[in-house]
Every structure is written in structure tokens, then in C-alpha cells.
C-alpha positions as CSV (number, residue, x, y, z in Angstrom):
1,X,49.3,115.1,-17.7
2,X,49.3,111.0,-17.7
3,X,46.4,109.0,-19.1
4,X,45.7,105.7,-18.0
5,X,43.9,103.2,-20.7
6,X,42.9,100.3,-18.4
7,X,43.6,97.2,-20.8
8,X,42.5,93.7,-19.9
9,X,46.4,92.4,-19.7
10,X,47.8,95.4,-18.1
11,X,48.1,99.2,-17.7
12,X,49.4,101.7,-19.9
13,X,50.8,105.0,-18.6
14,X,51.7,107.7,-21.4
15,X,53.4,110.5,-20.8
16,X,51.4,113.4,-22.9
17,X,54.4,115.4,-23.7
18,X,55.0,112.6,-26.6
19,X,51.3,113.7,-28.6
20,X,52.2,110.8,-31.2
21,X,53.1,108.3,-28.9
22,X,49.9,109.5,-26.8
23,X,48.2,109.0,-30.1
24,X,49.2,105.8,-31.3
25,X,48.5,104.1,-27.6
26,X,45.4,105.1,-27.9
27,X,45.0,103.6,-31.7
28,X,46.4,100.4,-29.9
29,X,44.0,100.2,-27.1
30,X,41.0,100.4,-29.5
31,X,42.2,98.0,-32.0
32,X,43.1,95.4,-28.9
33,X,39.4,96.3,-27.3
34,X,37.6,95.7,-30.7
35,X,39.6,92.6,-31.0
36,X,38.1,91.3,-28.0
37,X,34.9,89.2,-28.4
38,X,32.3,89.4,-25.8
39,X,30.8,86.0,-25.3
40,X,27.4,85.2,-24.5
41,X,27.1,83.3,-21.1
42,X,24.7,82.0,-18.7
43,X,25.5,81.6,-15.0
44,X,24.1,79.2,-12.9
45,X,24.7,78.9,-8.8
46,X,26.3,81.5,-5.9
47,X,28.2,79.6,-4.0
48,X,31.4,77.4,-4.2
49,X,34.0,77.3,-6.7
50,X,34.0,78.8,-9.7
51,X,33.6,76.1,-12.8
52,X,34.0,77.5,-16.4
53,X,32.6,74.7,-19.3
54,X,33.3,75.0,-22.9
55,X,31.0,73.5,-25.1
56,X,31.7,71.2,-28.3
57,X,31.5,71.8,-31.7
58,X,28.1,72.5,-33.0
59,X,27.3,73.2,-28.9
60,X,26.0,75.9,-27.2
61,X,25.2,77.2,-23.7
62,X,21.5,75.7,-24.0
63,X,23.1,72.0,-24.5
64,X,24.8,72.5,-21.0
65,X,21.7,74.0,-19.5
66,X,20.0,70.4,-17.5
67,X,24.1,69.5,-16.6
68,X,25.4,73.2,-15.5
69,X,21.9,73.6,-13.5
70,X,22.5,70.2,-11.3
71,X,26.1,70.8,-10.9
72,X,25.5,74.6,-9.3
73,X,24.0,72.5,-6.3
74,X,27.7,72.7,-5.5
75,X,29.5,75.0,-8.1
76,X,29.4,78.9,-9.8
77,X,28.8,77.2,-12.9
78,X,29.5,79.8,-16.0
79,X,28.9,78.4,-19.6
80,X,29.9,80.8,-22.9
81,X,28.2,80.1,-25.8
82,X,31.8,80.0,-27.9
83,X,32.8,81.7,-30.8
84,X,30.6,81.4,-34.1
85,X,28.3,79.0,-31.9
86,X,25.0,80.0,-29.9
87,X,24.1,84.1,-29.6
88,X,27.9,84.6,-29.6
89,X,29.9,86.7,-32.1
90,X,31.4,85.3,-35.6
91,X,35.4,85.8,-36.4
92,X,37.6,83.2,-37.0
93,X,38.1,80.0,-35.6
94,X,41.2,78.2,-33.9
95,X,41.4,76.3,-31.0
96,X,43.9,79.1,-30.1
97,X,41.3,81.9,-30.9
98,X,38.7,80.0,-27.8
99,X,41.7,79.6,-25.6
100,X,41.9,83.1,-25.8
101,X,38.6,84.1,-25.8
102,X,38.3,81.5,-22.3
103,X,41.4,83.9,-20.7
104,X,39.2,87.2,-21.4
105,X,36.4,85.9,-20.3
106,X,37.9,85.0,-16.5
107,X,39.2,88.4,-16.7
108,X,35.8,89.9,-17.3
109,X,34.2,88.0,-14.5
110,X,36.9,88.8,-12.5
111,X,38.1,85.3,-11.8
112,X,41.7,84.6,-10.6
113,X,41.2,80.7,-10.6
114,X,38.6,78.2,-11.8
115,X,37.5,74.6,-12.9
116,X,37.9,74.1,-16.4
117,X,35.6,71.5,-18.3
118,X,35.7,71.1,-22.1
119,X,33.8,68.7,-24.3
120,X,35.2,67.6,-27.6
121,X,36.2,71.0,-29.5
122,X,35.6,72.4,-25.8
123,X,38.2,70.1,-24.6
124,X,40.9,70.7,-26.7
125,X,40.7,74.6,-26.0
126,X,40.8,73.0,-22.3
127,X,43.7,71.6,-22.8
128,X,45.8,74.4,-24.8
129,X,44.3,77.0,-22.0
130,X,46.2,75.1,-19.4
131,X,49.7,74.6,-21.2
132,X,49.6,78.3,-21.9
133,X,47.5,79.7,-18.4
134,X,48.2,76.8,-15.2
135,X,48.3,79.5,-12.7
136,X,44.5,80.6,-13.6
137,X,43.2,76.7,-13.0
138,X,42.0,74.6,-9.8
139,X,41.7,71.6,-11.6
140,X,41.1,70.5,-15.6
141,X,38.4,68.2,-16.7
142,X,38.5,67.2,-20.4
143,X,35.3,65.3,-22.4
144,X,35.6,62.7,-24.6
145,X,38.7,63.6,-26.6
146,X,42.5,63.1,-26.0
147,X,45.0,65.6,-26.4
148,X,44.9,64.9,-30.1
149,X,42.9,66.8,-33.5
150,X,40.0,64.5,-34.0
151,X,37.6,67.3,-35.1
152,X,37.5,65.5,-39.2
153,X,35.4,62.9,-37.4
154,X,32.4,65.4,-37.5
155,X,32.3,66.2,-40.9
156,X,29.1,63.3,-42.0
157,X,27.8,66.0,-39.8
158,X,28.4,69.0,-41.7
159,X,27.5,67.0,-44.7
160,X,24.1,66.5,-43.1
161,X,23.3,70.3,-42.4
162,X,24.4,71.3,-45.5
163,X,21.5,69.0,-47.3
164,X,18.8,70.6,-45.7
165,X,16.9,72.7,-47.5
166,X,16.0,75.7,-45.5
167,X,13.8,77.5,-47.5
168,X,11.5,74.3,-47.6
169,X,11.3,74.5,-43.6
170,X,8.1,76.2,-42.6
171,X,8.6,74.2,-38.8
172,X,11.5,72.4,-37.2
173,X,9.8,69.4,-37.9
174,X,10.5,69.5,-41.1
175,X,14.3,70.2,-40.3
176,X,14.3,67.1,-38.4
177,X,12.7,64.7,-41.5
178,X,15.1,66.2,-43.4
179,X,17.9,65.1,-41.3
180,X,17.0,61.9,-40.5
181,X,17.9,61.2,-44.1
182,X,21.2,61.1,-42.9
183,X,21.1,60.8,-39.1
184,X,19.5,57.8,-37.8
185,X,19.7,59.2,-34.4
186,X,16.9,61.5,-32.7
187,X,19.4,62.5,-29.6
188,X,22.1,63.7,-32.1
189,X,19.1,65.6,-34.3
190,X,17.8,67.1,-31.2
191,X,21.6,68.0,-30.7
192,X,21.9,69.6,-34.3
193,X,18.2,71.2,-34.1
194,X,19.3,73.5,-31.2
195,X,21.2,75.7,-33.7
196,X,18.3,76.4,-35.8
197,X,16.6,79.6,-35.4
198,X,13.5,81.1,-36.8
199,X,14.0,85.0,-38.0
200,X,11.5,87.4,-37.7
201,X,10.5,87.1,-41.1
202,X,9.5,83.8,-40.4
203,X,12.5,81.5,-42.2
204,X,14.4,79.3,-40.5
205,X,18.7,79.5,-40.6
206,X,21.4,78.1,-38.6
207,X,22.3,79.9,-35.6
208,X,26.1,78.9,-35.7
209,X,28.4,80.0,-38.5
210,X,28.8,76.5,-40.5
211,X,31.1,78.0,-43.3
212,X,33.7,78.9,-40.7
213,X,33.2,76.2,-38.6
214,X,33.5,73.9,-41.4
215,X,36.8,75.5,-42.9
216,X,38.1,74.6,-39.2
217,X,37.3,70.8,-39.4
218,X,38.8,70.4,-42.6
219,X,41.7,72.9,-42.6
220,X,43.2,73.8,-39.2
221,X,41.7,73.5,-36.1
222,X,45.1,75.6,-34.8
223,X,45.8,72.7,-31.9
224,X,49.4,72.0,-32.0
225,X,50.8,69.6,-29.1
226,X,54.1,70.1,-28.5
227,X,56.5,67.6,-26.7
228,X,57.3,70.1,-24.0
229,X,53.3,70.9,-23.4
230,X,52.3,69.9,-19.7
231,X,49.7,70.4,-16.9
232,X,50.9,69.3,-13.9
233,X,47.8,70.4,-12.3
234,X,44.4,67.8,-11.3
235,X,43.0,66.1,-14.3
236,X,40.3,64.5,-15.1
237,X,39.3,62.7,-18.6
238,X,36.0,61.5,-19.0
239,X,35.4,59.2,-21.5
240,X,32.4,57.9,-23.6
241,X,32.3,53.8,-24.2
242,X,30.3,54.2,-26.8
243,X,32.1,56.9,-28.5
244,X,34.4,56.7,-31.9
245,X,37.0,59.0,-30.1
246,X,38.0,56.2,-27.6
247,X,40.2,58.7,-25.4
248,X,41.2,55.1,-23.7
249,X,43.4,53.9,-26.5
250,X,45.1,57.4,-26.2
251,X,45.9,57.0,-22.2
252,X,50.0,56.8,-23.0
253,X,49.6,60.2,-24.5
254,X,47.8,61.8,-21.8
255,X,49.7,60.6,-19.5
256,X,53.1,62.4,-20.9
257,X,51.4,66.1,-21.5
258,X,49.1,65.4,-17.9
259,X,51.2,63.4,-15.0
260,X,47.9,64.2,-12.4
261,X,45.3,62.6,-14.2
262,X,42.4,60.3,-14.2
263,X,40.6,58.3,-16.5
264,X,37.1,57.4,-15.8
265,X,35.6,55.7,-18.6
266,X,31.1,55.8,-18.3
267,X,30.1,52.6,-20.7
268,X,26.4,53.6,-21.8
269,X,27.5,57.3,-22.9
270,X,28.2,58.1,-26.8
271,X,30.1,61.3,-27.2
272,X,27.8,63.7,-25.7
273,X,28.4,61.9,-22.5
274,X,27.2,65.0,-20.2
275,X,23.4,64.4,-21.2
276,X,23.6,60.7,-22.4
277,X,24.6,59.8,-19.2
278,X,24.2,63.0,-17.0
279,X,23.6,61.2,-13.5
280,X,27.0,59.3,-13.6
281,X,29.0,62.7,-15.1
282,X,27.2,64.7,-12.7
283,X,28.6,62.7,-9.7
284,X,32.1,62.0,-11.2
285,X,32.4,65.3,-11.8
286,X,31.3,66.2,-8.2
287,X,33.5,63.6,-7.0
288,X,36.8,65.4,-8.4
289,X,36.1,68.8,-8.0
290,X,35.2,68.1,-4.1
291,X,38.3,66.4,-3.9
292,X,36.9,63.1,-3.2
293,X,39.5,60.2,-3.1
294,X,39.0,57.4,-6.0
295,X,38.0,54.1,-5.0
């Protein structure tokens, strides 16, 4: 008798005569299945090529709703909550894990090849994915981050979130008033407040896994760029002209690892390009995916 264990990566055939092997294989299958994280995902559109979007640190699929809705006029958009964010499960947080989650998601959705968009932390995961799985990509779009870890620049945001006394929050406005002490930008405050959720007992809590994410930016993002790492497919880097990340200064590094690259700077945008300058962002992405020649 043959037992067939259909795993995401392969099909394992086991001869039942060897019971010890059967048991060992079954336990391995169960272990691997439990390790695979099933992400919460939102889908937009039914026509055109698939586009997978990986949001940034402290973001979620909700942050991409408006941009995804506009892009869905021409493409099939998939936006997951990455691990430790939104309504997805919590767990160890590294760029490698995020890249693996993206691969698992494509397999779960039966998507052979996709365009991949990654913003900030999601951009690091997208670049890591492109080096390891180039055969699964039609093209890569990296938003406001160069191929170097810059997550430590977000430490001030975690300090601001930690300073919020959630026990004193009776409505969202109370949390915003506390955030305003350390964060002057209303746009950034509204972005962060999307992580705030009201619980069944009426109290408020952060939706994302703040402790794990703080460890992630302080100690080990898991993004390691090797000299041999290279993605030869079409690649678009989009940067915000007002962003502190200044990805244009890393163009030489970008060219070395992404030889078929384009770099577009959007002057009036900061780090959150996709909603600070949404219309220009949508046009830039649409032209790239559609293969419109550069002017």
C-alpha cells in the first residue's frame, strides 16, 4: 500500500512495509504543515497578471486598500497581512521568513509567476525572494528601500508606540492625542493607528506583535546581501523624494544586483509613497507592469 502525502513542495511516496519510515514521514509532514503560516489575505480584481504586494513594517493589507483598488482595474492584486501584522498569525520575524511566507502563499493560491511589489520591510523580503526564486517572478517593484537593511531608522516609532498608555485609551482619539506628543505628522499617526484594535471587553490593544517587531529592527532583520546575489529580471525601484531612505544614493549598489533596473523618484512623496503620492505611484507601477517604454 502506498500513502501519498501531498506537501507544498513535493509529493512523498512511502512504502507501507516500512512502518517506521511511514510514521517518521507522517510526523515530518504534520510538522511541516504546522510550520507553514497561513496569512490573512485580501484580493482585488480578476483580470490581468497577478501582482503580490508585501507591505512595510507596521503596515497591513488595509494600508494598501486604496492603491490596490486602483491597480485592480488592470491587474489581479493580492495583499496579505505579513506575519506579526494585521490579522495574520504571530511568530519569529526575519526577512527570510517573510520571503518564505510569500513563496508559500503563491503555492497556496496556485500562482506560478507573479509581479512582486514590496514596500520598505516588504521590499527587503521581495528582494530576498527574487534572489532565491527568480523563476516565480515576472518582474520586481521595490518601494523606498535599497538592498541594505535600514530598519533601525524606525526605532523612534516604536518608542512613540510604547509611550502610549493603552489603559487610558477609551476611544481612538485618545491614542492619537498621546501619539501626537512624539509624532508631529498626522499622516504617520493615522498610519500607525490602523494597528489599534478595540477588544471585546472594550479595551484597546495593538494588532501587530510589537515586541517581536522591535527585536527585528534592533537585532537581526535576517537580510544578508551577498556579492553573488543577483536578480536579472525587470526591476523598478521607486523612491520618495522627501524620504530619509535616499535610495538614489545607493544606485550603484542597485545596479550591481539588479542589472535590468529602473529608478524612479517621486519628488513630493516621503517614505509611504503609495498613499502620499498615490496617483503618480499607480501610473508608475501600471506603466512598468504593462511594459510601457521609458520616456
